[in-house]
C-alpha atoms as one frame of an Amber mdcrd trajectory, in Angstrom:
protein
  84.804  92.231-178.641  84.467  95.286-180.903  84.645  97.615-177.860  87.921
  95.988-176.749  89.493  96.523-180.165  88.401 100.162-180.292  89.749 100.841
-176.793  93.108  99.334-177.716  93.374 101.811-180.622  92.550 104.876-178.556
  95.300 107.269-177.360  96.395 107.246-173.700  94.367 110.401-172.973  91.118
 108.587-173.906  91.658 105.376-171.973  89.523 106.613-169.096  86.467 106.090
-171.243  87.314 102.394-171.465  88.067 101.911-167.778  91.872 101.919-168.170
  94.240  99.134-169.208  94.757  96.006-167.095  97.779  96.399-164.771  97.876
 100.173-165.236  99.781 102.087-162.469  97.943 105.074-161.043  99.900 108.322
-161.374 100.653 110.447-158.324  98.038 113.229-158.016  99.293 116.765-158.615
 100.624 118.346-155.451 101.359 115.084-153.644 105.010 114.611-152.688 106.597
 111.557-154.246 108.091 109.082-151.803 105.597 109.827-149.020 102.922 107.292
-148.149  99.875 109.189-146.970  96.984 106.797-147.570  95.448 104.945-144.632
  95.899 101.707-146.582  99.682 102.095-146.658 100.540 103.768-143.342  97.624
 103.498-140.893  99.138 102.493-137.548 102.734 102.648-138.755 105.158 104.229
-136.293 108.695 104.008-134.968 108.312 102.230-131.625 111.991 101.921-130.699
 114.925 104.207-131.483 118.039 103.840-129.356 121.532 105.305-129.466 123.904
 102.709-128.065 126.707 105.265-127.853 128.615 107.794-129.940 132.283 108.649
-129.611 134.733 110.812-131.516 138.484 110.292-131.777 140.845 111.939-134.196
 137.981 113.997-135.571 136.000 110.870-136.581 132.579 110.239-135.050 131.194
 106.692-134.878 128.406 104.851-133.112 125.093 103.117-133.603 121.919 101.774
-132.081 118.713  99.890-132.899 115.173 100.564-134.090 111.787  98.921-134.573
 108.530  99.843-136.300 104.914  98.685-136.301 102.873  97.201-139.162 102.437
  98.034-141.984 105.906  99.641-141.873 108.754  97.163-142.262 111.671  99.544
-142.511 112.913 102.930-141.424 114.523 106.045-142.860 117.144 107.605-140.592
 118.526 111.137-140.836 121.645 112.145-138.893 122.607 115.576-137.549 125.585
 117.011-135.673 124.877 120.285-133.873 121.713 120.645-135.943 123.512 120.264
-139.292 122.374 117.382-141.536 125.166 114.817-142.109 123.425 112.015-144.049
 120.501 109.573-144.438 120.027 105.792-144.319 117.015 103.696-145.355 117.026
 100.238-143.755 114.759  97.202-144.075 113.815  95.354-140.908 113.979  91.673
-140.046 110.961  89.438-139.380 110.305  91.424-136.197 110.266  94.707-138.140
 113.415  95.826-136.359 117.126  96.236-136.977 120.352  98.031-136.082 121.992
 101.129-137.497 125.514 102.563-137.510 126.928 105.932-138.446 130.392 107.385
-139.112 131.373 110.948-139.880 134.644 112.880-140.087 135.749 116.461-139.636
 134.494 116.722-136.051 136.073 119.687-134.283 137.246 119.494-130.693 134.817
 120.257-127.905 131.287 119.223-126.974 128.722 118.362-129.677 125.137 117.108
-129.958 124.344 114.159-132.233 120.730 113.541-133.290 119.090 110.717-135.230
 115.561 111.095-136.632 113.546 108.024-137.682 110.553 107.812-140.064 108.631
 104.561-140.774 109.223 103.113-144.260 107.329 100.501-146.260 109.330  98.091
-148.435 107.512  96.168-151.160 107.924  92.435-151.811 111.028  93.013-153.944
 112.793  95.012-151.227 112.290  98.401-152.834 111.124 101.129-150.426 108.278
 103.002-152.169 108.503 105.784-149.607 108.111 106.843-146.019 105.072 107.513
-143.899 103.901 110.993-143.040 103.371 110.157-139.358 104.878 108.000-136.635
 108.367 109.520-136.610 110.603 110.028-133.564 114.114 111.261-132.711 116.849
 110.798-130.128 119.860 112.945-129.145 123.251 112.211-127.617 125.997 114.540
-126.373 129.625 113.595-127.073 133.014 115.262-126.787 135.913 115.347-129.217
 139.045 115.738-127.114 140.919 119.000-127.621 144.705 119.259-127.614 146.237
 121.541-125.012 149.308 123.746-125.455 151.781 124.164-122.600 154.365 126.970
-122.609 157.174 128.017-120.297 159.630 130.896-120.871 162.682 132.313-119.112
 164.244 135.686-119.725 167.935 135.939-120.532 169.964 138.918-121.845 168.703
 140.065-125.227 166.153 137.264-125.589 163.441 135.101-124.122 163.976 131.339
-124.143 160.758 129.335-124.471 159.767 125.671-124.503 156.381 124.386-125.636
 154.626 121.032-125.599 151.254 119.557-126.463 148.973 117.172-124.603 145.520
 115.650-125.100 143.732 115.397-128.422 145.052 112.703-130.751 148.800 113.349
-130.451 151.277 113.935-133.244 151.493 117.665-132.561 152.662 120.372-134.916
 154.003 123.429-133.067 153.432 127.083-133.900 154.682 130.251-132.224 154.410
 134.002-132.674 156.357 136.806-131.013 154.933 140.290-130.573 156.989 143.309
-129.504 155.535 146.374-127.799 157.650 149.504-127.342 156.212 152.722-125.951
 152.721 151.548-126.882 153.638 150.621-130.467 153.043 146.952-131.387 155.113
 145.037-133.924 153.832 141.479-134.475 155.744 138.813-136.380 153.634 136.229
-138.277 152.893 132.780-136.868 155.589 130.268-137.790 155.914 126.520-137.500
 158.804 125.178-135.490 160.083 122.823-132.863 159.432 122.696-129.154 162.146
 125.193-128.142 163.069 128.611-129.512 164.433 132.002-128.552 162.717 135.341
-129.124 164.918 138.420-129.471 164.251 141.123-126.902 166.776 144.014-127.104
 167.591 145.736-123.854 166.314 149.173-122.942 168.981 151.788-122.180 169.216
 152.503-118.480 167.978 155.933-117.394 165.512 156.341-120.270 161.743 156.282
-120.081 161.433 153.711-122.885 159.519 150.540-122.140 159.886 147.379-124.183
 158.139 144.069-123.722 157.687 140.845-125.645 154.635 138.558-125.767 155.179
 134.984-126.946 152.117 133.099-128.282 152.057 129.334-128.750 149.619 126.696
-130.037 149.634 123.105-131.308 147.599 121.253-133.936 147.167 117.517-133.405
 147.192 114.784-136.063 143.432 115.109-136.641 143.756 118.828-137.429 142.253
 120.011-134.143 143.863 123.193-132.817 144.555 123.938-129.184 143.665 127.193
-127.487 146.492 129.735-127.739 148.640 130.293-124.641 151.046 133.183-124.080
 153.792 134.562-121.850 154.636 138.252-121.411 158.060 139.542-120.390 159.652
 142.985-120.054 163.076 143.391-121.536 165.677 144.185-118.886 167.555 147.509
-118.711 171.262 147.859-119.334
């Protein structure tokens, strides 16, 4: 009785002499990473046994897809990390059903046109009885990859040469539609280049190309560059047409 009273009056640093207080939570040892279950009691045998990617697709610069997962006892959940072309894009921690399994889904924006690699990495997690995940296991992880393509817009350009100018028509195709058109004209005379800045416009325009005086050695040509940007912000490759200005 007297010993109990004395222990209750002692400071926290001296409680070890009394065997600790009932219900006391053990502190994480120095150097151990919080959120990682490393003891055999918590994670022995835990692993991700199933990790599937049902499909990933990208349209308008937005990637979406999903799949399913399962783990073995004592894990009852999973932590998922998502990557696009090796760059981390987010995490999810999910609790499983009675079969220690579940589904996952993922969405991301700002996907550029072209081919990409999506990867999901899974680590076993242990939820407590209140649904709070105390951490993930140090072993038993796995990963899966999937290659997808974000459609690129394509620029199409045709030009005809008429006196003093070049008449051009452009159009876009592919990608997500809703194209914005840009053109640039570059003049080259006797090896000297004079480039006008890119400018936004319609699908048809004329580029001035003054004639070269007959009987001279001057050479003058014009190069017309054209590109489109679709509604998702994806830019097409640049196409061009080169024409020599006619002589008088």
